[in-house]
CHARMM internal coordinates of N, CA and C (Angstrom, degrees):
IC EDIT
DIST 1 N 1 CA 1.4707
DIST 1 CA 1 C 1.5231
ANGL 1 N 1 CA 1 C 108.16
DIST 1 C 2 N 1.3045
ANGL 1 CA 1 C 2 N 115.17
DIHE 1 N 1 CA 1 C 2 N 143.05
DIST 2 N 2 CA 1.4690
ANGL 1 C 2 N 2 CA 122.19
DIHE 1 CA 1 C 2 N 2 CA -178.75
DIST 2 CA 2 C 1.5252
ANGL 2 N 2 CA 2 C 111.24
DIHE 1 C 2 N 2 CA 2 C -72.06
DIST 2 C 3 N 1.3056
ANGL 2 CA 2 C 3 N 116.22
DIHE 2 N 2 CA 2 C 3 N 162.32
DIST 3 N 3 CA 1.4592
ANGL 2 C 3 N 3 CA 121.85
DIHE 2 CA 2 C 3 N 3 CA 174.29
DIST 3 CA 3 C 1.5114
ANGL 3 N 3 CA 3 C 110.67
DIHE 2 C 3 N 3 CA 3 C -58.46
DIST 3 C 4 N 1.3552
ANGL 3 CA 3 C 4 N 114.88
DIHE 3 N 3 CA 3 C 4 N -37.21
DIST 4 N 4 CA 1.4764
ANGL 3 C 4 N 4 CA 119.80
DIHE 3 CA 3 C 4 N 4 CA 177.40
DIST 4 CA 4 C 1.5032
ANGL 4 N 4 CA 4 C 111.39
DIHE 3 C 4 N 4 CA 4 C -61.89
DIST 4 C 5 N 1.3584
ANGL 4 CA 4 C 5 N 115.60
DIHE 4 N 4 CA 4 C 5 N -44.07
DIST 5 N 5 CA 1.4583
ANGL 4 C 5 N 5 CA 120.19
DIHE 4 CA 4 C 5 N 5 CA 178.00
DIST 5 CA 5 C 1.5041
ANGL 5 N 5 CA 5 C 112.47
DIHE 4 C 5 N 5 CA 5 C -62.67
DIST 5 C 6 N 1.3536
ANGL 5 CA 5 C 6 N 117.70
DIHE 5 N 5 CA 5 C 6 N -41.16
DIST 6 N 6 CA 1.4489
ANGL 5 C 6 N 6 CA 121.75
DIHE 5 CA 5 C 6 N 6 CA 177.36
DIST 6 CA 6 C 1.5237
ANGL 6 N 6 CA 6 C 111.17
DIHE 5 C 6 N 6 CA 6 C -61.79
DIST 6 C 7 N 1.3279
ANGL 6 CA 6 C 7 N 115.98
DIHE 6 N 6 CA 6 C 7 N -41.08
DIST 7 N 7 CA 1.4816
ANGL 6 C 7 N 7 CA 120.45
DIHE 6 CA 6 C 7 N 7 CA 179.24
DIST 7 CA 7 C 1.5366
ANGL 7 N 7 CA 7 C 109.66
DIHE 6 C 7 N 7 CA 7 C -63.24
DIST 7 C 8 N 1.3535
ANGL 7 CA 7 C 8 N 116.85
DIHE 7 N 7 CA 7 C 8 N -42.38
DIST 8 N 8 CA 1.4569
ANGL 7 C 8 N 8 CA 118.95
DIHE 7 CA 7 C 8 N 8 CA 178.27
DIST 8 CA 8 C 1.5116
ANGL 8 N 8 CA 8 C 112.23
DIHE 7 C 8 N 8 CA 8 C -64.32
DIST 8 C 9 N 1.3281
ANGL 8 CA 8 C 9 N 118.01
DIHE 8 N 8 CA 8 C 9 N -37.72
DIST 9 N 9 CA 1.4664
ANGL 8 C 9 N 9 CA 122.18
DIHE 8 CA 8 C 9 N 9 CA 175.93
DIST 9 CA 9 C 1.5115
ANGL 9 N 9 CA 9 C 110.80
DIHE 8 C 9 N 9 CA 9 C -58.51
DIST 9 C 10 N 1.3313
ANGL 9 CA 9 C 10 N 116.43
DIHE 9 N 9 CA 9 C 10 N -42.13
DIST 10 N 10 CA 1.4777
ANGL 9 C 10 N 10 CA 120.39
DIHE 9 CA 9 C 10 N 10 CA 179.66
DIST 10 CA 10 C 1.5153
ANGL 10 N 10 CA 10 C 109.82
DIHE 9 C 10 N 10 CA 10 C -64.99
DIST 10 C 11 N 1.3240
ANGL 10 CA 10 C 11 N 118.46
DIHE 10 N 10 CA 10 C 11 N -39.23
DIST 11 N 11 CA 1.4666
ANGL 10 C 11 N 11 CA 120.66
DIHE 10 CA 10 C 11 N 11 CA -179.81
DIST 11 CA 11 C 1.5240
ANGL 11 N 11 CA 11 C 110.44
DIHE 10 C 11 N 11 CA 11 C -68.57
DIST 11 C 12 N 1.3148
ANGL 11 CA 11 C 12 N 118.93
DIHE 11 N 11 CA 11 C 12 N -35.47
DIST 12 N 12 CA 1.4725
ANGL 11 C 12 N 12 CA 120.88
DIHE 11 CA 11 C 12 N 12 CA 177.57
DIST 12 CA 12 C 1.5223
ANGL 12 N 12 CA 12 C 110.52
DIHE 11 C 12 N 12 CA 12 C -63.98
DIST 12 C 13 N 1.3214
ANGL 12 CA 12 C 13 N 117.07
DIHE 12 N 12 CA 12 C 13 N -37.24
DIST 13 N 13 CA 1.4648
ANGL 12 C 13 N 13 CA 118.80
DIHE 12 CA 12 C 13 N 13 CA -176.07
DIST 13 CA 13 C 1.5467
ANGL 13 N 13 CA 13 C 112.73
DIHE 12 C 13 N 13 CA 13 C -89.51
DIST 13 C 14 N 1.3415
ANGL 13 CA 13 C 14 N 117.03
DIHE 13 N 13 CA 13 C 14 N 1.24
DIST 14 N 14 CA 1.4693
ANGL 13 C 14 N 14 CA 120.85
DIHE 13 CA 13 C 14 N 14 CA 178.66
DIST 14 CA 14 C 1.5043
ANGL 14 N 14 CA 14 C 109.81
DIHE 13 C 14 N 14 CA 14 C -89.39
DIST 14 C 15 N 1.3226
ANGL 14 CA 14 C 15 N 116.90
DIHE 14 N 14 CA 14 C 15 N 125.36
DIST 15 N 15 CA 1.4643
ANGL 14 C 15 N 15 CA 120.07
DIHE 14 CA 14 C 15 N 15 CA 174.61
DIST 15 CA 15 C 1.5238
ANGL 15 N 15 CA 15 C 108.70
DIHE 14 C 15 N 15 CA 15 C -115.87
DIST 15 C 16 N 1.2906
ANGL 15 CA 15 C 16 N 113.72
DIHE 15 N 15 CA 15 C 16 N 149.60
DIST 16 N 16 CA 1.4886
ANGL 15 C 16 N 16 CA 121.94
DIHE 15 CA 15 C 16 N 16 CA 179.77
DIST 16 CA 16 C 1.5025
ANGL 16 N 16 CA 16 C 107.41
DIHE 15 C 16 N 16 CA 16 C -118.94
DIST 16 C 17 N 1.3251
ANGL 16 CA 16 C 17 N 116.38
DIHE 16 N 16 CA 16 C 17 N 129.49
DIST 17 N 17 CA 1.4651
ANGL 16 C 17 N 17 CA 121.47
DIHE 16 CA 16 C 17 N 17 CA 174.29
DIST 17 CA 17 C 1.5353
ANGL 17 N 17 CA 17 C 106.38
DIHE 16 C 17 N 17 CA 17 C -116.90
DIST 17 C 18 N 1.2926
ANGL 17 CA 17 C 18 N 114.65
DIHE 17 N 17 CA 17 C 18 N 131.32
DIST 18 N 18 CA 1.4792
ANGL 17 C 18 N 18 CA 120.53
DIHE 17 CA 17 C 18 N 18 CA -176.91
DIST 18 CA 18 C 1.5153
ANGL 18 N 18 CA 18 C 110.83
DIHE 17 C 18 N 18 CA 18 C -143.60
DIST 18 C 19 N 1.2717
ANGL 18 CA 18 C 19 N 116.21
DIHE 18 N 18 CA 18 C 19 N 158.27
DIST 19 N 19 CA 1.4649
ANGL 18 C 19 N 19 CA 121.18
DIHE 18 CA 18 C 19 N 19 CA 166.99
DIST 19 CA 19 C 1.5109
ANGL 19 N 19 CA 19 C 106.80
DIHE 18 C 19 N 19 CA 19 C -108.84
DIST 19 C 20 N 1.3080
ANGL 19 CA 19 C 20 N 115.02
DIHE 19 N 19 CA 19 C 20 N 126.40
DIST 20 N 20 CA 1.4700
ANGL 19 C 20 N 20 CA 121.92
DIHE 19 CA 19 C 20 N 20 CA -177.17
DIST 20 CA 20 C 1.5247
ANGL 20 N 20 CA 20 C 107.72
DIHE 19 C 20 N 20 CA 20 C -85.65
DIST 20 C 21 N 1.2999
ANGL 20 CA 20 C 21 N 115.85
DIHE 20 N 20 CA 20 C 21 N 125.12
DIST 21 N 21 CA 1.4612
ANGL 20 C 21 N 21 CA 119.85
DIHE 20 CA 20 C 21 N 21 CA 177.08
DIST 21 CA 21 C 1.5069
ANGL 21 N 21 CA 21 C 110.75
DIHE 20 C 21 N 21 CA 21 C -77.61
DIST 21 C 22 N 1.3020
ANGL 21 CA 21 C 22 N 115.07
DIHE 21 N 21 CA 21 C 22 N 109.94
DIST 22 N 22 CA 1.4375
ANGL 21 C 22 N 22 CA 121.25
DIHE 21 CA 21 C 22 N 22 CA 179.15
DIST 22 CA 22 C 1.5431
ANGL 22 N 22 CA 22 C 107.81
DIHE 21 C 22 N 22 CA 22 C -147.36
DIST 22 C 23 N 1.3168
ANGL 22 CA 22 C 23 N 117.38
DIHE 22 N 22 CA 22 C 23 N -175.28
DIST 23 N 23 CA 1.4674
ANGL 22 C 23 N 23 CA 117.92
DIHE 22 CA 22 C 23 N 23 CA 178.32
DIST 23 CA 23 C 1.5206
ANGL 23 N 23 CA 23 C 110.05
DIHE 22 C 23 N 23 CA 23 C -60.27
DIST 23 C 24 N 1.3152
ANGL 23 CA 23 C 24 N 116.51
DIHE 23 N 23 CA 23 C 24 N -41.39
DIST 24 N 24 CA 1.4542
ANGL 23 C 24 N 24 CA 120.47
DIHE 23 CA 23 C 24 N 24 CA 177.45
DIST 24 CA 24 C 1.5302
ANGL 24 N 24 CA 24 C 107.49
DIHE 23 C 24 N 24 CA 24 C -108.39
DIST 24 C 25 N 1.3214
ANGL 24 CA 24 C 25 N 114.94
DIHE 24 N 24 CA 24 C 25 N 137.27
DIST 25 N 25 CA 1.4647
ANGL 24 C 25 N 25 CA 118.71
DIHE 24 CA 24 C 25 N 25 CA -179.66
DIST 25 CA 25 C 1.5254
ANGL 25 N 25 CA 25 C 111.21
DIHE 24 C 25 N 25 CA 25 C -65.39
DIST 25 C 26 N 1.3224
ANGL 25 CA 25 C 26 N 116.29
DIHE 25 N 25 CA 25 C 26 N 129.62
DIST 26 N 26 CA 1.4550
ANGL 25 C 26 N 26 CA 121.16
DIHE 25 CA 25 C 26 N 26 CA 179.99
DIST 26 CA 26 C 1.5242
ANGL 26 N 26 CA 26 C 107.50
DIHE 25 C 26 N 26 CA 26 C -131.01
DIST 26 C 27 N 1.3083
ANGL 26 CA 26 C 27 N 115.88
DIHE 26 N 26 CA 26 C 27 N 149.36
DIST 27 N 27 CA 1.4780
ANGL 26 C 27 N 27 CA 120.44
DIHE 26 CA 26 C 27 N 27 CA 174.76
DIST 27 CA 27 C 1.5120
ANGL 27 N 27 CA 27 C 107.27
DIHE 26 C 27 N 27 CA 27 C -121.52
DIST 27 C 28 N 1.3065
ANGL 27 CA 27 C 28 N 113.92
DIHE 27 N 27 CA 27 C 28 N 145.17
DIST 28 N 28 CA 1.4755
ANGL 27 C 28 N 28 CA 119.10
DIHE 27 CA 27 C 28 N 28 CA -179.78
DIST 28 CA 28 C 1.5318
ANGL 28 N 28 CA 28 C 109.44
DIHE 27 C 28 N 28 CA 28 C -139.04
DIST 28 C 29 N 1.3298
ANGL 28 CA 28 C 29 N 115.42
DIHE 28 N 28 CA 28 C 29 N 144.54
DIST 29 N 29 CA 1.4489
ANGL 28 C 29 N 29 CA 122.60
DIHE 28 CA 28 C 29 N 29 CA 173.43
DIST 29 CA 29 C 1.5276
ANGL 29 N 29 CA 29 C 107.38
DIHE 28 C 29 N 29 CA 29 C -128.32
DIST 29 C 30 N 1.3299
ANGL 29 CA 29 C 30 N 115.74
DIHE 29 N 29 CA 29 C 30 N 134.95
DIST 30 N 30 CA 1.4638
ANGL 29 C 30 N 30 CA 119.31
DIHE 29 CA 29 C 30 N 30 CA 178.72
DIST 30 CA 30 C 1.5214
ANGL 30 N 30 CA 30 C 109.61
DIHE 29 C 30 N 30 CA 30 C -151.66
DIST 30 C 31 N 1.3067
ANGL 30 CA 30 C 31 N 115.23
DIHE 30 N 30 CA 30 C 31 N 162.66
DIST 31 N 31 CA 1.4632
ANGL 30 C 31 N 31 CA 121.81
DIHE 30 CA 30 C 31 N 31 CA 173.91
DIST 31 CA 31 C 1.5173
ANGL 31 N 31 CA 31 C 108.90
DIHE 30 C 31 N 31 CA 31 C -109.40
DIST 31 C 32 N 1.3185
ANGL 31 CA 31 C 32 N 116.55
DIHE 31 N 31 CA 31 C 32 N 153.29
DIST 32 N 32 CA 1.4426
ANGL 31 C 32 N 32 CA 119.64
DIHE 31 CA 31 C 32 N 32 CA 177.55
DIST 32 CA 32 C 1.4964
ANGL 32 N 32 CA 32 C 112.77
DIHE 31 C 32 N 32 CA 32 C -66.87
DIST 32 C 33 N 1.3027
ANGL 32 CA 32 C 33 N 117.16
DIHE 32 N 32 CA 32 C 33 N -37.54
DIST 33 N 33 CA 1.4916
ANGL 32 C 33 N 33 CA 123.01
DIHE 32 CA 32 C 33 N 33 CA 177.95
DIST 33 CA 33 C 1.5127
ANGL 33 N 33 CA 33 C 109.43
DIHE 32 C 33 N 33 CA 33 C -134.49
DIST 33 C 34 N 1.3496
ANGL 33 CA 33 C 34 N 116.06
DIHE 33 N 33 CA 33 C 34 N 143.54
DIST 34 N 34 CA 1.4620
ANGL 33 C 34 N 34 CA 120.58
DIHE 33 CA 33 C 34 N 34 CA 175.20
DIST 34 CA 34 C 1.5358
ANGL 34 N 34 CA 34 C 108.38
DIHE 33 C 34 N 34 CA 34 C -86.18
DIST 34 C 35 N 1.2935
ANGL 34 CA 34 C 35 N 117.46
DIHE 34 N 34 CA 34 C 35 N -29.68
DIST 35 N 35 CA 1.4711
ANGL 34 C 35 N 35 CA 122.61
DIHE 34 CA 34 C 35 N 35 CA -178.93
DIST 35 CA 35 C 1.5279
ANGL 35 N 35 CA 35 C 109.84
DIHE 34 C 35 N 35 CA 35 C 176.61
DIST 35 C 36 N 1.3270
ANGL 35 CA 35 C 36 N 115.60
DIHE 35 N 35 CA 35 C 36 N 176.04
DIST 36 N 36 CA 1.4577
ANGL 35 C 36 N 36 CA 120.03
DIHE 35 CA 35 C 36 N 36 CA 179.09
DIST 36 CA 36 C 1.5071
ANGL 36 N 36 CA 36 C 109.24
DIHE 35 C 36 N 36 CA 36 C -154.61
DIST 36 C 37 N 1.3470
ANGL 36 CA 36 C 37 N 115.30
DIHE 36 N 36 CA 36 C 37 N 158.46
DIST 37 N 37 CA 1.4476
ANGL 36 C 37 N 37 CA 121.91
DIHE 36 CA 36 C 37 N 37 CA 178.85
DIST 37 CA 37 C 1.5257
ANGL 37 N 37 CA 37 C 107.49
DIHE 36 C 37 N 37 CA 37 C -129.10
DIST 37 C 38 N 1.3174
ANGL 37 CA 37 C 38 N 117.03
DIHE 37 N 37 CA 37 C 38 N 134.93
DIST 38 N 38 CA 1.4631
ANGL 37 C 38 N 38 CA 121.51
DIHE 37 CA 37 C 38 N 38 CA 177.57
DIST 38 CA 38 C 1.5075
ANGL 38 N 38 CA 38 C 108.51
DIHE 37 C 38 N 38 CA 38 C -112.07
DIST 38 C 39 N 1.3016
ANGL 38 CA 38 C 39 N 116.46
DIHE 38 N 38 CA 38 C 39 N 125.57
DIST 39 N 39 CA 1.4751
ANGL 38 C 39 N 39 CA 121.99
DIHE 38 CA 38 C 39 N 39 CA 177.52
DIST 39 CA 39 C 1.5056
ANGL 39 N 39 CA 39 C 108.58
DIHE 38 C 39 N 39 CA 39 C -90.55
DIST 39 C 40 N 1.3345
ANGL 39 CA 39 C 40 N 117.19
DIHE 39 N 39 CA 39 C 40 N 128.43
DIST 40 N 40 CA 1.4492
ANGL 39 C 40 N 40 CA 122.86
DIHE 39 CA 39 C 40 N 40 CA -178.16
DIST 40 CA 40 C 1.5430
ANGL 40 N 40 CA 40 C 109.48
DIHE 39 C 40 N 40 CA 40 C -110.13
DIST 40 C 41 N 1.3119
ANGL 40 CA 40 C 41 N 116.13
DIHE 40 N 40 CA 40 C 41 N 129.26
DIST 41 N 41 CA 1.4692
ANGL 40 C 41 N 41 CA 121.64
DIHE 40 CA 40 C 41 N 41 CA 175.50
DIST 41 CA 41 C 1.5375
ANGL 41 N 41 CA 41 C 108.08
DIHE 40 C 41 N 41 CA 41 C -70.55
DIST 41 C 42 N 1.3015
ANGL 41 CA 41 C 42 N 118.21
DIHE 41 N 41 CA 41 C 42 N 122.28
DIST 42 N 42 CA 1.4446
ANGL 41 C 42 N 42 CA 121.28
DIHE 41 CA 41 C 42 N 42 CA -176.50
DIST 42 CA 42 C 1.5301
ANGL 42 N 42 CA 42 C 112.18
DIHE 41 C 42 N 42 CA 42 C -66.93
DIST 42 C 43 N 1.3189
ANGL 42 CA 42 C 43 N 117.20
DIHE 42 N 42 CA 42 C 43 N -30.23
DIST 43 N 43 CA 1.4519
ANGL 42 C 43 N 43 CA 120.70
DIHE 42 CA 42 C 43 N 43 CA -178.85
DIST 43 CA 43 C 1.5309
ANGL 43 N 43 CA 43 C 111.38
DIHE 42 C 43 N 43 CA 43 C -74.08
DIST 43 C 44 N 1.3087
ANGL 43 CA 43 C 44 N 117.20
DIHE 43 N 43 CA 43 C 44 N -47.00
DIST 44 N 44 CA 1.4625
ANGL 43 C 44 N 44 CA 121.63
DIHE 43 CA 43 C 44 N 44 CA -174.92
DIST 44 CA 44 C 1.5504
ANGL 44 N 44 CA 44 C 112.43
DIHE 43 C 44 N 44 CA 44 C -96.23
DIST 44 C 45 N 1.3234
ANGL 44 CA 44 C 45 N 115.39
DIHE 44 N 44 CA 44 C 45 N -15.02
DIST 45 N 45 CA 1.4813
ANGL 44 C 45 N 45 CA 122.60
DIHE 44 CA 44 C 45 N 45 CA -175.13
DIST 45 CA 45 C 1.5274
ANGL 45 N 45 CA 45 C 111.83
DIHE 44 C 45 N 45 CA 45 C 57.20
DIST 45 C 46 N 1.3421
ANGL 45 CA 45 C 46 N 115.19
DIHE 45 N 45 CA 45 C 46 N 30.92
DIST 46 N 46 CA 1.4648
ANGL 45 C 46 N 46 CA 121.28
DIHE 45 CA 45 C 46 N 46 CA 177.41
DIST 46 CA 46 C 1.5135
ANGL 46 N 46 CA 46 C 109.37
DIHE 45 C 46 N 46 CA 46 C -115.56
DIST 46 C 47 N 1.3231
ANGL 46 CA 46 C 47 N 114.20
DIHE 46 N 46 CA 46 C 47 N 157.29
DIST 47 N 47 CA 1.4780
ANGL 46 C 47 N 47 CA 120.07
DIHE 46 CA 46 C 47 N 47 CA 178.57
DIST 47 CA 47 C 1.5062
ANGL 47 N 47 CA 47 C 110.87
DIHE 46 C 47 N 47 CA 47 C -62.16
DIST 47 C 48 N 1.3048
ANGL 47 CA 47 C 48 N 116.64
DIHE 47 N 47 CA 47 C 48 N 142.25
DIST 48 N 48 CA 1.4461
ANGL 47 C 48 N 48 CA 122.49
DIHE 47 CA 47 C 48 N 48 CA 178.12
DIST 48 CA 48 C 1.5445
ANGL 48 N 48 CA 48 C 107.30
DIHE 47 C 48 N 48 CA 48 C -97.85
DIST 48 C 49 N 1.3245
ANGL 48 CA 48 C 49 N 118.05
DIHE 48 N 48 CA 48 C 49 N 57.02
DIST 49 N 49 CA 1.4745
ANGL 48 C 49 N 49 CA 125.06
DIHE 48 CA 48 C 49 N 49 CA -176.77
DIST 49 CA 49 C 1.4712
ANGL 49 N 49 CA 49 C 107.71
DIHE 48 C 49 N 49 CA 49 C -62.80
END
COOR INIT
IC SEED 1 N 1 CA 1 C
IC BUILD
């Protein structure tokens, strides 16, 4: 897997928890990415970034 793919994997597994400052206190949890797909060139076997 490419360094780019490894970086995307880390972003998928990263979650952020925050409290949103508003009139009413709210909490939110989200991930930077839900998932990703890498297209591979069949001829070169390299990512088609």
